DRENPA-3360 file (N, C-alpha, C; in nm, 2 decimals, always signed):
BEGIN
1 = XXXXXXXX = +20.66/+12.72/+14.98/+20.80/+12.75/+14.99/+20.81/+12.89/+15.06 ~ +20.92/+12.90/+15.15/+20.94/+13.02/+15.22/+20.97/+13.14/+15.13 ~ +20.90/+13.26/+15.15/+20.94/+13.37/+15.07/+21.04/+13.46/+15.14 ~ +21.15/+13.48/+15.08/+21.26/+13.56/+15.14/+21.25/+13.70/+15.10 ~ +21.25/+13.80/+15.19/+21.24/+13.94/+15.15/+21.36/+13.98/+15.08 ~ +21.35/+14.09/+15.00/+21.45/+14.14/+14.92/+21.58/+14.18/+15.00 ~ +21.56/+14.21/+15.13/+21.67/+14.24/+15.21/+21.76/+14.12/+15.24 ~ +21.71/+14.00/+15.21/+21.79/+13.88/+15.24/+21.84/+13.82/+15.11;
9 = XXXXXXXX = +21.96/+13.77/+15.11/+22.01/+13.70/+15.00/+22.03/+13.55/+15.04 ~ +21.96/+13.47/+14.96/+21.97/+13.33/+15.00/+22.11/+13.27/+14.98 ~ +22.17/+13.22/+15.08/+22.31/+13.17/+15.07/+22.31/+13.03/+15.02 ~ +22.42/+12.98/+15.00/+22.44/+12.84/+14.95/+22.39/+12.75/+15.06 ~ +22.31/+12.64/+15.02/+22.26/+12.55/+15.11/+22.38/+12.47/+15.17 ~ +22.41/+12.50/+15.30/+22.52/+12.43/+15.36/+22.48/+12.35/+15.47 ~ +22.54/+12.24/+15.49/+22.52/+12.15/+15.61/+22.60/+12.21/+15.72 ~ +22.54/+12.20/+15.84/+22.61/+12.25/+15.96/+22.73/+12.16/+16.00;
17 = XXXXXXXX = +22.73/+12.05/+15.93/+22.84/+11.96/+15.96/+22.96/+11.99/+15.86 ~ +22.95/+12.09/+15.78/+23.05/+12.11/+15.68/+23.18/+12.15/+15.76 ~ +23.29/+12.14/+15.69/+23.42/+12.17/+15.76/+23.44/+12.33/+15.75 ~ +23.44/+12.38/+15.87/+23.47/+12.52/+15.89/+23.52/+12.54/+16.03 ~ +23.60/+12.63/+16.06/+23.64/+12.65/+16.20/+23.54/+12.73/+16.27 ~ +23.48/+12.68/+16.38/+23.37/+12.75/+16.44/+23.42/+12.88/+16.51 ~ +23.35/+12.99/+16.48/+23.39/+13.11/+16.54/+23.37/+13.12/+16.69 ~ +23.43/+13.20/+16.77/+23.41/+13.21/+16.91/+23.27/+13.24/+16.94;
25 = XXXXXXXX = +23.21/+13.16/+17.03/+23.06/+13.18/+17.06/+23.05/+13.29/+17.17 ~ +23.09/+13.41/+17.14/+23.08/+13.52/+17.22/+23.01/+13.64/+17.15 ~ +22.95/+13.73/+17.22/+22.89/+13.84/+17.16/+23.00/+13.94/+17.11 ~ +22.96/+14.02/+17.02/+23.06/+14.12/+16.97/+23.08/+14.23/+17.08 ~ +22.99/+14.23/+17.18/+23.01/+14.33/+17.28/+22.99/+14.28/+17.42 ~ +22.97/+14.15/+17.44/+22.94/+14.10/+17.57/+23.03/+13.99/+17.60 ~ +23.09/+13.99/+17.72/+23.18/+13.89/+17.77/+23.10/+13.77/+17.81 ~ +23.17/+13.65/+17.81/+23.09/+13.53/+17.85/+23.02/+13.54/+17.98;
33 = XXXXXXXX = +22.90/+13.48/+17.99/+22.83/+13.47/+18.12/+22.92/+13.42/+18.23 ~ +22.92/+13.49/+18.35/+23.00/+13.45/+18.46/+23.12/+13.53/+18.48 ~ +23.17/+13.60/+18.37/+23.28/+13.69/+18.38/+23.23/+13.83/+18.43 ~ +23.30/+13.88/+18.53/+23.26/+14.01/+18.59/+23.36/+14.11/+18.55 ~ +23.33/+14.22/+18.47/+23.43/+14.32/+18.44/+23.48/+14.39/+18.56 ~ +23.61/+14.43/+18.56/+23.66/+14.51/+18.67/+23.58/+14.63/+18.70 ~ +23.55/+14.66/+18.82/+23.48/+14.78/+18.85/+23.33/+14.76/+18.86 ~ +23.27/+14.65/+18.81/+23.13/+14.62/+18.83/+23.10/+14.59/+18.97;
41 = XXXXXXXX = +22.97/+14.60/+19.01/+22.93/+14.58/+19.15/+22.98/+14.44/+19.20 ~ +22.96/+14.34/+19.12/+22.99/+14.21/+19.18/+23.15/+14.19/+19.19 ~ +23.23/+14.26/+19.11/+23.37/+14.25/+19.12/+23.42/+14.32/+19.25 ~ +23.34/+14.41/+19.31/+23.39/+14.48/+19.42/+23.34/+14.41/+19.55 ~ +23.27/+14.30/+19.54/+23.21/+14.23/+19.65/+23.27/+14.10/+19.67 ~ +23.31/+14.06/+19.79/+23.37/+13.93/+19.81/+23.27/+13.85/+19.90 ~ +23.27/+13.72/+19.89/+23.18/+13.64/+19.98/+23.05/+13.62/+19.90 ~ +22.96/+13.56/+19.97/+22.82/+13.52/+19.92/+22.73/+13.64/+19.95;
49 = XXXXXXXX = +22.66/+13.69/+19.85/+22.55/+13.79/+19.87/+22.42/+13.72/+19.87 ~ +22.33/+13.78/+19.94/+22.20/+13.72/+19.95/+22.09/+13.81/+19.90 ~ +22.12/+13.93/+19.86/+22.02/+14.02/+19.81/+22.05/+14.05/+19.66 ~ +21.96/+14.14/+19.61/+21.98/+14.18/+19.47/+22.09/+14.29/+19.46 ~ +22.15/+14.30/+19.34/+22.25/+14.40/+19.31/+22.18/+14.51/+19.23 ~ +22.23/+14.63/+19.24/+22.18/+14.75/+19.17/+22.20/+14.72/+19.02 ~ +22.10/+14.74/+18.94/+22.11/+14.74/+18.79/+22.00/+14.83/+18.73 ~ +22.01/+14.86/+18.60/+21.92/+14.95/+18.54/+21.82/+14.89/+18.44;
57 = XXXXXXXX = +21.85/+14.78/+18.38/+21.76/+14.72/+18.28/+21.80/+14.58/+18.25 ~ +21.72/+14.51/+18.17/+21.75/+14.37/+18.13/+21.79/+14.36/+17.99 ~ +21.88/+14.27/+17.96/+21.91/+14.23/+17.82/+21.87/+14.09/+17.80 ~ +21.77/+14.07/+17.71/+21.73/+13.94/+17.67/+21.82/+13.89/+17.55 ~ +21.89/+13.77/+17.57/+21.97/+13.72/+17.47/+21.90/+13.60/+17.41 ~ +21.87/+13.62/+17.28/+21.81/+13.51/+17.20/+21.92/+13.44/+17.12 ~ +21.96/+13.33/+17.16/+22.07/+13.26/+17.09/+22.02/+13.19/+16.97 ~ +22.10/+13.19/+16.86/+22.06/+13.11/+16.74/+22.12/+12.97/+16.75;
65 = XXXXXXXX = +22.03/+12.88/+16.78/+22.07/+12.74/+16.82/+22.15/+12.67/+16.71 ~ +22.11/+12.68/+16.58/+22.19/+12.61/+16.48/+22.34/+12.65/+16.47 ~ +22.37/+12.77/+16.50/+22.51/+12.81/+16.51/+22.58/+12.75/+16.63 ~ +22.52/+12.76/+16.74/+22.57/+12.71/+16.87/+22.60/+12.55/+16.85 ~ +22.50/+12.49/+16.78/+22.51/+12.34/+16.77/+22.61/+12.30/+16.67 ~ +22.66/+12.38/+16.59/+22.77/+12.34/+16.49/+22.88/+12.29/+16.57 ~ +22.92/+12.35/+16.68/+23.04/+12.31/+16.75/+23.00/+12.23/+16.87 ~ +22.87/+12.22/+16.91/+22.84/+12.14/+17.03/+22.71/+12.06/+17.00;
73 = XXXXXXXX = +22.72/+11.97/+16.90/+22.60/+11.90/+16.85/+22.54/+11.81/+16.96 ~ +22.61/+11.77/+17.07/+22.56/+11.69/+17.17/+22.48/+11.76/+17.28 ~ +22.48/+11.89/+17.27/+22.41/+11.97/+17.38/+22.26/+11.94/+17.37 ~ +22.19/+11.94/+17.48/+22.04/+11.91/+17.48/+21.96/+12.00/+17.38 ~ +22.00/+12.12/+17.36/+21.92/+12.21/+17.28/+21.94/+12.18/+17.13 ~ +22.03/+12.09/+17.10/+22.06/+12.06/+16.96/+21.98/+11.94/+16.91 ~ +21.88/+11.89/+16.98/+21.80/+11.77/+16.94/+21.66/+11.81/+16.91 ~ +21.63/+11.94/+16.91/+21.49/+11.98/+16.90/+21.45/+12.07/+16.78;
81 = XXXXXXXX = +21.54/+12.08/+16.68/+21.52/+12.17/+16.57/+21.48/+12.31/+16.61 ~ +21.56/+12.37/+16.70/+21.53/+12.50/+16.75/+21.60/+12.61/+16.66 ~ +21.53/+12.72/+16.65/+21.60/+12.84/+16.59/+21.65/+12.93/+16.70 ~ +21.57/+13.04/+16.74/+21.61/+13.12/+16.85/+21.56/+13.06/+16.98 ~ +21.65/+13.05/+17.08/+21.62/+13.01/+17.21/+21.66/+13.11/+17.31 ~ +21.60/+13.11/+17.43/+21.64/+13.21/+17.53/+21.78/+13.16/+17.59 ~ +21.88/+13.24/+17.58/+22.00/+13.21/+17.65/+21.99/+13.27/+17.79 ~ +21.94/+13.39/+17.80/+21.92/+13.45/+17.94/+21.86/+13.58/+17.93;
89 = XXXXXXXX = +21.82/+13.63/+18.05/+21.77/+13.76/+18.08/+21.86/+13.82/+18.18 ~ +21.95/+13.92/+18.13/+22.06/+13.96/+18.21/+22.05/+14.10/+18.27 ~ +22.06/+14.12/+18.40/+22.06/+14.25/+18.45/+22.18/+14.33/+18.40 ~ +22.16/+14.46/+18.36/+22.27/+14.54/+18.30/+22.27/+14.67/+18.37 ~ +22.39/+14.74/+18.36/+22.40/+14.88/+18.40/+22.41/+14.97/+18.28 ~ +22.34/+15.08/+18.29/+22.33/+15.17/+18.18/+22.48/+15.22/+18.14 ~ +22.56/+15.24/+18.25/+22.69/+15.30/+18.23/+22.79/+15.19/+18.18 ~ +22.74/+15.06/+18.18/+22.83/+14.95/+18.13/+22.85/+14.85/+18.25;
97 = XXXXXXXX = +22.88/+14.73/+18.22/+22.90/+14.63/+18.32/+22.77/+14.57/+18.36 ~ +22.78/+14.47/+18.45/+22.67/+14.40/+18.50/+22.70/+14.32/+18.63 ~ +22.61/+14.30/+18.72/+22.63/+14.22/+18.84/+22.62/+14.07/+18.80 ~ +22.68/+13.99/+18.88/+22.67/+13.85/+18.86/+22.70/+13.77/+18.99 ~ +22.64/+13.65/+19.00/+22.66/+13.56/+19.11/+22.64/+13.63/+19.24 ~ +22.51/+13.67/+19.26/+22.48/+13.76/+19.38/+22.43/+13.68/+19.50 ~ +22.43/+13.55/+19.50/+22.38/+13.48/+19.61/+22.36/+13.33/+19.59 ~ +22.31/+13.26/+19.69/+22.29/+13.11/+19.67/+22.14/+13.08/+19.69;
105 = XXXXXXXX = +22.05/+13.17/+19.65/+21.90/+13.15/+19.66/+21.87/+13.02/+19.58 ~ +21.77/+12.95/+19.62/+21.72/+12.83/+19.55/+21.67/+12.85/+19.41 ~ +21.69/+12.76/+19.32/+21.65/+12.78/+19.18/+21.50/+12.75/+19.16 ~ +21.46/+12.75/+19.04/+21.31/+12.73/+19.01/+21.25/+12.60/+19.06 ~ +21.12/+12.61/+19.10/+21.06/+12.49/+19.15/+21.05/+12.37/+19.05 ~ +21.02/+12.41/+18.92/+21.01/+12.31/+18.82/+21.08/+12.35/+18.70 ~ +21.21/+12.33/+18.69/+21.29/+12.38/+18.58/+21.25/+12.31/+18.44 ~ +21.20/+12.19/+18.45/+21.16/+12.12/+18.33/+21.05/+12.19/+18.26;
113 = XXXXXXXX = +20.97/+12.28/+18.33/+20.86/+12.35/+18.26/+20.91/+12.46/+18.17 ~ +21.04/+12.49/+18.17/+21.10/+12.59/+18.10/+21.17/+12.54/+17.97 ~ +21.17/+12.41/+17.95/+21.25/+12.35/+17.84/+21.20/+12.39/+17.70 ~ +21.08/+12.44/+17.69/+21.03/+12.48/+17.56/+21.10/+12.61/+17.51 ~ +21.14/+12.70/+17.60/+21.21/+12.82/+17.57/+21.36/+12.82/+17.60 ~ +21.40/+12.74/+17.70/+21.54/+12.72/+17.74/+21.57/+12.57/+17.74 ~ +21.59/+12.51/+17.63/+21.60/+12.36/+17.63/+21.72/+12.30/+17.68 ~ +21.76/+12.33/+17.80/+21.88/+12.27/+17.86/+21.87/+12.30/+18.01;
121 = XXXXXXXX = +21.86/+12.20/+18.09/+21.85/+12.21/+18.24/+21.97/+12.28/+18.30 ~ +22.09/+12.25/+18.25/+22.21/+12.31/+18.29/+22.21/+12.46/+18.27 ~ +22.17/+12.50/+18.15/+22.16/+12.64/+18.11/+22.06/+12.71/+18.21 ~ +21.95/+12.65/+18.24/+21.85/+12.71/+18.33/+21.91/+12.74/+18.47 ~ +21.98/+12.64/+18.52/+22.05/+12.66/+18.65/+22.16/+12.76/+18.64 ~ +22.24/+12.76/+18.54/+22.35/+12.85/+18.52/+22.29/+12.99/+18.51 ~ +22.19/+13.02/+18.44/+22.14/+13.15/+18.43/+22.08/+13.20/+18.56 ~ +22.02/+13.11/+18.63/+21.97/+13.16/+18.77/+22.08/+13.19/+18.86;
129 = XXXXXXXX = +22.19/+13.11/+18.87/+22.29/+13.13/+18.96/+22.37/+13.25/+18.92 ~ +22.40/+13.27/+18.79/+22.49/+13.38/+18.75/+22.42/+13.51/+18.74 ~ +22.29/+13.51/+18.69/+22.22/+13.63/+18.66/+22.09/+13.65/+18.75 ~ +22.02/+13.55/+18.76/+21.89/+13.56/+18.83/+21.90/+13.60/+18.97 ~ +22.01/+13.56/+19.04/+22.02/+13.59/+19.18/+22.05/+13.73/+19.20 ~ +22.08/+13.81/+19.10/+22.11/+13.95/+19.11/+21.99/+14.04/+19.09 ~ +21.87/+13.98/+19.07/+21.76/+14.06/+19.03/+21.66/+14.10/+19.14 ~ +21.68/+14.04/+19.26/+21.59/+14.07/+19.37/+21.46/+13.98/+19.36;
137 = XXXXXXXX = +21.45/+13.90/+19.25/+21.33/+13.82/+19.24/+21.35/+13.67/+19.28 ~ +21.25/+13.61/+19.33/+21.26/+13.47/+19.36/+21.27/+13.40/+19.22 ~ +21.33/+13.28/+19.22/+21.36/+13.21/+19.10/+21.23/+13.19/+19.01 ~ +21.12/+13.14/+19.07/+21.00/+13.13/+18.99/+20.95/+13.26/+18.93 ~ +20.97/+13.37/+19.00/+20.93/+13.50/+18.95/+21.02/+13.54/+18.83 ~ +21.15/+13.52/+18.85/+21.24/+13.55/+18.75/+21.22/+13.48/+18.62 ~ +21.19/+13.35/+18.63/+21.17/+13.27/+18.51/+21.03/+13.30/+18.45 ~ +20.93/+13.34/+18.53/+20.80/+13.39/+18.48/+20.82/+13.52/+18.40;
145 = XXXXXXXX = +20.91/+13.60/+18.45/+20.94/+13.73/+18.38/+21.00/+13.69/+18.24 ~ +21.10/+13.60/+18.24/+21.16/+13.56/+18.12/+21.06/+13.50/+18.02 ~ +20.96/+13.42/+18.06/+20.86/+13.37/+17.98/+20.77/+13.48/+17.92 ~ +20.74/+13.58/+18.01/+20.65/+13.68/+17.97/+20.72/+13.77/+17.87 ~ +20.85/+13.80/+17.89/+20.92/+13.89/+17.79/+20.94/+13.81/+17.66 ~ +20.97/+13.69/+17.66/+20.98/+13.61/+17.54/+20.85/+13.60/+17.47 ~ +20.74/+13.58/+17.54/+20.61/+13.58/+17.48/+20.57/+13.70/+17.41 ~ +20.62/+13.82/+17.46/+20.59/+13.94/+17.41/+20.65/+13.97/+17.27;
153 = XXXXXXXX = +20.75/+13.89/+17.24/+20.83/+13.91/+17.11/+20.78/+13.82/+17.00 ~ +20.78/+13.88/+16.88/+20.75/+13.79/+16.76/+20.88/+13.78/+16.68 ~ +20.91/+13.65/+16.65/+21.02/+13.63/+16.56/+20.98/+13.66/+16.42 ~ +21.06/+13.73/+16.34/+21.02/+13.76/+16.20/+21.00/+13.62/+16.13 ~ +20.90/+13.61/+16.05/+20.87/+13.48/+15.98/+20.98/+13.41/+15.92 ~ +21.07/+13.48/+15.85/+21.18/+13.42/+15.78/+21.28/+13.36/+15.87 ~ +21.28/+13.40/+16.00/+21.38/+13.35/+16.09/+21.32/+13.25/+16.20 ~ +21.20/+13.21/+16.17/+21.14/+13.11/+16.27/+21.21/+12.98/+16.25;
161 = XXXXXXXX = +21.22/+12.93/+16.13/+21.28/+12.80/+16.11/+21.33/+12.79/+15.96 ~ +21.42/+12.87/+15.92/+21.46/+12.86/+15.78/+21.52/+12.73/+15.74 ~ +21.48/+12.68/+15.62/+21.53/+12.55/+15.58/+21.64/+12.56/+15.49 ~ +21.70/+12.68/+15.47/+21.82/+12.70/+15.39/+21.90/+12.81/+15.46 ~ +22.03/+12.80/+15.44/+22.11/+12.91/+15.50/+22.08/+13.04/+15.43 ~ +22.08/+13.15/+15.51/+22.05/+13.28/+15.47/+22.17/+13.37/+15.49 ~ +22.19/+13.47/+15.41/+22.29/+13.57/+15.43/+22.22/+13.71/+15.44 ~ +22.25/+13.78/+15.54/+22.17/+13.90/+15.57/+22.26/+14.01/+15.63;
169 = XXXXXXXX = +22.24/+14.13/+15.60/+22.31/+14.24/+15.67/+22.25/+14.26/+15.81 ~ +22.34/+14.28/+15.91/+22.29/+14.29/+16.05/+22.19/+14.40/+16.06 ~ +22.20/+14.51/+15.99/+22.10/+14.62/+16.00/+21.96/+14.57/+15.94 ~ +21.97/+14.49/+15.84/+21.84/+14.44/+15.79/+21.77/+14.34/+15.88 ~ +21.85/+14.26/+15.95/+21.80/+14.17/+16.05/+21.73/+14.24/+16.17 ~ +21.80/+14.35/+16.21/+21.74/+14.43/+16.31/+21.61/+14.49/+16.26 ~ +21.61/+14.54/+16.14/+21.49/+14.60/+16.09/+21.37/+14.50/+16.08 ~ +21.40/+14.38/+16.05/+21.30/+14.27/+16.05/+21.24/+14.26/+16.19;
177 = XXXXXXXX = +21.32/+14.25/+16.29/+21.27/+14.24/+16.43/+21.19/+14.37/+16.47 ~ +21.24/+14.48/+16.43/+21.16/+14.60/+16.47/+21.03/+14.61/+16.40 ~ +21.02/+14.57/+16.28/+20.89/+14.57/+16.21/+20.79/+14.46/+16.27 ~ +20.85/+14.35/+16.32/+20.76/+14.25/+16.38/+20.73/+14.29/+16.52 ~ +20.80/+14.38/+16.58/+20.78/+14.42/+16.72/+20.78/+14.58/+16.73 ~ +20.67/+14.64/+16.70/+20.67/+14.79/+16.70/+20.73/+14.86/+16.82 ~ +20.73/+14.80/+16.94/+20.78/+14.86/+17.05/+20.94/+14.86/+17.06 ~ +21.00/+14.78/+16.98/+21.14/+14.77/+16.98/+21.21/+14.87/+16.88;
185 = XXXXXXXX = +21.29/+14.95/+16.93/+21.36/+15.05/+16.85/+21.50/+15.02/+16.82 ~ +21.56/+15.09/+16.72/+21.70/+15.06/+16.68/+21.80/+15.06/+16.80 ~ +21.77/+15.15/+16.89/+21.87/+15.16/+17.01/+21.84/+15.06/+17.11 ~ +21.74/+14.97/+17.10/+21.70/+14.88/+17.19/+21.73/+14.73/+17.15 ~ +21.80/+14.72/+17.04/+21.83/+14.58/+16.99/+21.97/+14.58/+16.93 ~ +22.04/+14.46/+16.94/+22.17/+14.45/+16.89/+22.18/+14.31/+16.83 ~ +22.26/+14.30/+16.72/+22.29/+14.16/+16.66/+22.43/+14.13/+16.70 ~ +22.44/+14.00/+16.75/+22.57/+13.95/+16.79/+22.62/+13.85/+16.69;
193 = XXXXXXXX = +22.75/+13.85/+16.65/+22.80/+13.76/+16.56/+22.93/+13.70/+16.60 ~ +22.96/+13.58/+16.56/+23.09/+13.51/+16.58/+23.15/+13.49/+16.44 ~ +23.25/+13.57/+16.41/+23.30/+13.57/+16.27/+23.19/+13.61/+16.18 ~ +23.17/+13.54/+16.07/+23.06/+13.57/+15.97/+22.93/+13.51/+16.00 ~ +22.91/+13.45/+16.12/+22.78/+13.38/+16.15/+22.70/+13.45/+16.26 ~ +22.57/+13.44/+16.25/+22.48/+13.50/+16.35/+22.50/+13.41/+16.48 ~ +22.52/+13.48/+16.59/+22.52/+13.41/+16.72/+22.39/+13.43/+16.80 ~ +22.35/+13.56/+16.80/+22.23/+13.60/+16.89/+22.17/+13.73/+16.85;
201 = XXXXXXXX = +22.05/+13.75/+16.88/+21.99/+13.88/+16.88/+21.96/+13.92/+17.03 ~ +21.99/+14.04/+17.07/+21.98/+14.09/+17.20/+21.89/+14.21/+17.21 ~ +21.79/+14.20/+17.30/+21.69/+14.31/+17.31/+21.68/+14.35/+17.45 ~ +21.67/+14.48/+17.47/+21.67/+14.54/+17.60/+21.53/+14.57/+17.65 ~ +21.51/+14.55/+17.79/+21.38/+14.56/+17.85/+21.40/+14.64/+17.98 ~ +21.29/+14.71/+18.02/+21.28/+14.77/+18.15/+21.26/+14.65/+18.25 ~ +21.28/+14.69/+18.38/+21.26/+14.59/+18.49/+21.12/+14.53/+18.49 ~ +21.02/+14.60/+18.44/+20.89/+14.54/+18.43/+20.85/+14.49/+18.30;
209 = XXXXXXXX = +20.96/+14.46/+18.21/+20.94/+14.38/+18.10/+20.89/+14.45/+17.97 ~ +20.92/+14.59/+17.96/+20.88/+14.67/+17.84/+21.00/+14.70/+17.76 ~ +21.00/+14.71/+17.63/+21.11/+14.74/+17.55/+21.18/+14.87/+17.60 ~ +21.31/+14.86/+17.60/+21.39/+14.98/+17.65/+21.51/+15.00/+17.56 ~ +21.57/+15.12/+17.58/+21.70/+15.15/+17.52/+21.81/+15.08/+17.58 ~ +21.91/+15.03/+17.51/+22.02/+14.96/+17.57/+22.12/+15.06/+17.62 ~ +22.21/+15.01/+17.70/+22.32/+15.09/+17.75/+22.43/+15.11/+17.64 ~ +22.52/+15.20/+17.67/+22.62/+15.23/+17.57/+22.72/+15.13/+17.53;
217 = XXXXXXXX = +22.73/+15.02/+17.62/+22.83/+14.92/+17.59/+22.76/+14.80/+17.51 ~ +22.64/+14.82/+17.47/+22.57/+14.71/+17.39/+22.60/+14.75/+17.24 ~ +22.68/+14.67/+17.17/+22.72/+14.71/+17.03/+22.68/+14.60/+16.93 ~ +22.65/+14.64/+16.81/+22.62/+14.55/+16.70/+22.74/+14.48/+16.64 ~ +22.71/+14.37/+16.58/+22.81/+14.30/+16.50/+22.85/+14.40/+16.39 ~ +22.98/+14.41/+16.36/+23.03/+14.51/+16.26/+23.06/+14.44/+16.13 ~ +23.01/+14.32/+16.11/+23.03/+14.26/+15.98/+22.93/+14.32/+15.87 ~ +22.98/+14.33/+15.75/+22.88/+14.39/+15.64/+22.76/+14.29/+15.62;
225 = XXXXXXXX = +22.79/+14.16/+15.64/+22.68/+14.06/+15.62/+22.72/+13.94/+15.71 ~ +22.62/+13.87/+15.75/+22.64/+13.75/+15.83/+22.55/+13.63/+15.77 ~ +22.60/+13.51/+15.80/+22.53/+13.39/+15.76/+22.44/+13.34/+15.87 ~ +22.32/+13.29/+15.83/+22.23/+13.24/+15.93/+22.21/+13.09/+15.90 ~ +22.28/+13.00/+15.97/+22.26/+12.86/+15.94/+22.12/+12.81/+15.95 ~ +22.08/+12.72/+15.87/+21.94/+12.67/+15.86/+21.91/+12.59/+15.99 ~ +21.78/+12.58/+16.01/+21.73/+12.49/+16.12/+21.71/+12.35/+16.07 ~ +21.77/+12.26/+16.14/+21.76/+12.12/+16.09/+21.68/+12.04/+16.18;
% end
């Protein structure tokens, strides 16, 4: 049986199909992919770009699949008993904002080879078009970086595939990740929630894939505690 650390309180065993209004699937500090804030480089550019945009660091978004799948059970990622999956690796500006949709460069040679970490072909293409084209990398190199960054991270044991819903303070969830990944500091990780539920954990990296400090617009979930739906 899984041993739950003292920092976690085991919540009531709930089915993801229980009746509750699904919270908005957006980060507490990040606008939906594809939206460009006014004043960001992409919003000041019209037409098709073919080169990379200026940016300072990457944000890796690890989405909690059980929460996403509560409202979208027919999505491809919802048939594989996933916990954390890679939503994307997003170029970010330290002063805030991010570039997006920077060109029409071809996508990865073999997107199906990425399904173990990004289990949705539509998501793979979306992430390349919206974010990857702004990196200055060819598609295969961009996704190789995603795989390398993801492989460098250890998911805390209690969050690999919990078989019962957990309740945890965002600060304690961050601490679990920091203890499992000594290079990750408190200023380099954020917990995203939708209402009282975990949506994602976001970790910042340098352009060469090392843990980094996040920009000032990366903010944590402000709930005193959040629920982590079980993996089914």
